[in-house]
N, C-alpha and C positions, 0 to 999 in steps of 0.2 A: 504493500500500500504506500502511496506517495506521502511524503512528510509535509502535510499542509498545516497552515496556521488557521486560527479561527478568529472571527469578529475583528478583522483588520479594517480600520477606517479608510475608506477610499478617497476621502478628501485630501489625504496625504499623497495621493498618486494621480491627481488630476490638476491641470493648470488652472481650473476654475476654483480650486480649493473647496469644492462642494462634493458631498457624497457620504452616505452612511456606511455601515460596516459590511464587508463581504463575509458571508457565512463561512466560506472556506477560501483560503488564499494560498497560492503556491508560486514560488519563484522558479522559473525554468531557466537553467543555465546551459542547456544543450538541446539538440533535436530530440534526443531520446527522452529527455525530461518532458518535453511538450507532448510527444506521442503517449507516454505513460499517463500523463495527466488527462489527456483527452479520452483515453481508453477507460481510465478510472471513472471519469465523469459519465461516460456512456453507460458503463456497468451500473453505476449508482443512480442513473437517470437524473443527474444534476444539470441545471442550466449552466451554460459556460459563457464567460466573458474573457476574451483575450485582450490584454492590456499592454500597450506600448508606452509611449510618453504621456498619454492621457491628455493630449493637447486639443483634441477635437471631440470632447466628451462632456456630457452633462448627466450626472448621476444623482438619483433621488436620495434624499436624506434617509429614506427607508433602507437604503443599502441594496445589496444584491444577494438574493436567496439562492445561491449556487456557488460554483467554483470560479474564482478569478485566477487566470494564469498570467502572471507578470513575466513578459519576455525579457530576459537579460543576456541573450547571446549578442555579442557586440563586435566580433572579429571583422576586420577589414583587410583584404589582401590584394596585391597587385599581381596579375598574371600576364602572359604574353599578349602581344597585339593590343596593348592599351586597354585591356579588360580588367575591371575592378570587380571583385566579389565581396559582398558584405552581408553580415547577418542582419536579420530584421530588427534586432534590438539596438543596432548602431544608431546613434543620433544623426540627424541630417547635418548638424554642425560639424561633427567629427568626419562625416563622409565628404562634405564639401572641402574641408581643410585637407583631408587625405588626397583628394584629387588634385588640388592646387599644389600641394607640396611635391607631387609627382608630375607637375606641369602637364596635367591632363584637362582638356577643355570639354565642357558639356554639362557641368553642374554649378558653375559659378553664379548662374541666375538665382540659385537657391540659397544664396548667402543670407543667414539669419532666419531661415525657415525652421519653425519649431517642430518638435516631435521626432519620431523614429523613421528609419528607412522603410520598415514594414508598413507603418501607417501611411507613409507617402505613396507607396505602391497601391495599397488598398483603396485609397481615395484619389489616386492619380493626381497628386498634389501639383499645383502649378502657380506660376506668377510671372509677370513681365513677358507674357506671350509664350512661355515655355511650360512644358509638363514633364513629369518624371518618365512618362512613357517614351519620350523622345530618345532616351538613352538605355532603356531596359533591353537586354538581350534575352534573358530567360529568368524564370522565377521558380524556386523550389517551394512547394507548399503542401499542406495536408488538406485533403479534400473531405467531403462530407462522410466518406466511408473510412476515415482515419487512415488513408493511404497517402504516402509521400508521392507527389507527382511533379514532373518537370514540365513547366509551361512556357513555351516560346512566346515571344512578344505578340504575334497575331492572335494567339489563343488566349491571351489575357483579356481580350475584349475591352481594352481601355476606351473610355469615353470621358466626357466632361465630369470630373470629380467622381469617377466610377470605374469599376473593373469587375472581372469575374470573381475576384476574391471578396469583394464587398457584396456582390449580388448573391453569392452562394454561401457566404460565411466561411470560406476557406481560410486557413491560418498560414500566413506567409512565414517561411523559415529563413530564406536567404534569396539573393538574386545577383545576377551578373549584369554589369553595365558595360556597354561598348562606348569608349570615349576616344578622343583624338588628341594628338600632341598640340600643346599651346604654349604661350609665353607665360611663365609663372608670375611675373610682375603684373602683367596685364590682367590675368585671371584674378589675382588678389585685389586689384583695384576695382574690378567689376563686382566681386563678392562684397567687398567693403562698402561700395556705394549702395548695394542692396540692403545691407545691414543698417546703414545710416538712414536710408529711406524709411525702413520699418520703424526705427526709433522715432523719427520725426513725424510720421504720418499715422502710426498705430498706437493705441493707448496701452503700451506695454508696462506702464507703471501700475496697472491694476490686474488682478487675476482675470483671465479671459480664456475663451476657447477658439480664438481666431474668428474668421468670418462666420457669421451666423447663417446667412443665406447664400445660395449660389447666385452668380450673375444671371441676368435674364437675356436670352438670345434676342438680338434686335429684330430678327425676322418674325418673332411671335408677337411683337407689340401690335396693338390695334393701329391701323393706318392713321387714324386721327390723333394718335398720341406720339407718333414717331418724331414729329418735328420738335417736340418738347425735349427729346433726349438725343437728337442726332449728333450734337456736339459733345455728348458724354460717352459715345461709343469707344470701346477699346477692344483690341484683338487679344483674346485670352483663352485659346489661340484663335478662336473665331469671333466675329463681331458680337459683343455683348454690351449690355448696359449694367454697370456695377449696381448691386442691390442697394448700396448706400444712397444712391441718388433717389430711388423710390422712397426710401425712408425719410430722406430730407424733404422731398416734395410733399410727403404726407404729413409733414409737420411733427415728426416724431424724434428728430435729433435732440438728444438731451432728455428725452422722456424717461422718467424714473418710476418704478414700482418697487416698493420696499427698498432694498439695498442693491437693486439691479438697475442699470441705466444704459440706454443707447448712447454710446460715447459721442460727444460733440467733435472729438478729434477724428474719429472714423465711425460713421454712423451705422456701419454694418457689424460693429462690435457691440456686444452687450457685456459690460464690465461688472465685476463684483466689487462694489464700493466697500465691502466689509460686512460679512454676515448675510449676504444674499442667499436666497433659497432657490431650489429648483422651480418652485411655484412662481416666485418673482420673475424668473427668466422666461418661463413658458408663457406667462401672462403677457409679457412684452412681445414675445414671438407671435402669439395669437393676435395681439392687437395690430402688429405690423401687417400680418397676412390679411386681416380683415380690412384695414384702412387702405392698403395698396390695391386690394381686389376691388373695393368700392370705387376708388378714385381713378384707377388705370385699367381695370379689367385684366390685371396681371396676377398670376399665382406665384408668390414667392415660395421657393423650395428650400427648406433648411439643409445646411451642409453638415451640421454636427450630428452626432449619434446620441440618442437618448437612452438611458438605462434606468428602468423603473422597477 
């Protein structure tokens, strides 16, 4: 039987600093650990939550009535032909730095990106017109039958903030990236500029879970509303209107419920001002969805994962 802990507060493992106790909690330091934990949970019919950096997660104060598997595999290695292999628990900060230190181009856009490599793959993380899928060669994961599978890039079914791993609940173990040679100094400048941008534009001074809503594809906007947002379109990587603009136009920037607030610094962030609850945050989310739907006939889609 795996050596799990009991009643571990998940607020200590999420960037929101919100979340009640996990009934069972297990730190996985190897692929074998993950497999053993998943088999144990299946046998005991436990619900499962696989936890990386906890940066895109909102957990209820009730906690999680099942087994939380905290991924702690963090190895990163350089192979031939500019290929980098990394475990899913490696942080994106570590991975970006590793690629730059080896003068490899392809991840510098992710400077300052929070969370783990596995989480980035699961949600096809992206910024500045780039996505993690652009560099992924293959992924090793555990499927719904608890079998280790090797998934090549086309079979990952990457889409906007989505993948087969997210759709089917597969657990990412590791992945290989195909990068290319670059100039180390230039790559560091790009990555640092992204870090500075995040610090200036994002409310990192408060606990948060990153962007709350996905961007809205420009093509789905009602024709009569497109003129309002035509100058706000950005390629991420296809033409979208950032959700922040809808929140601003709906008059919700700075709106606060309890200790949760739509940040004035970046309106697609809901920050924890100190002591915010899941209910505070979900009420703001529901309010934004309702107001934006009424005003623009647009459905905002949450990007974060809810654990209740």
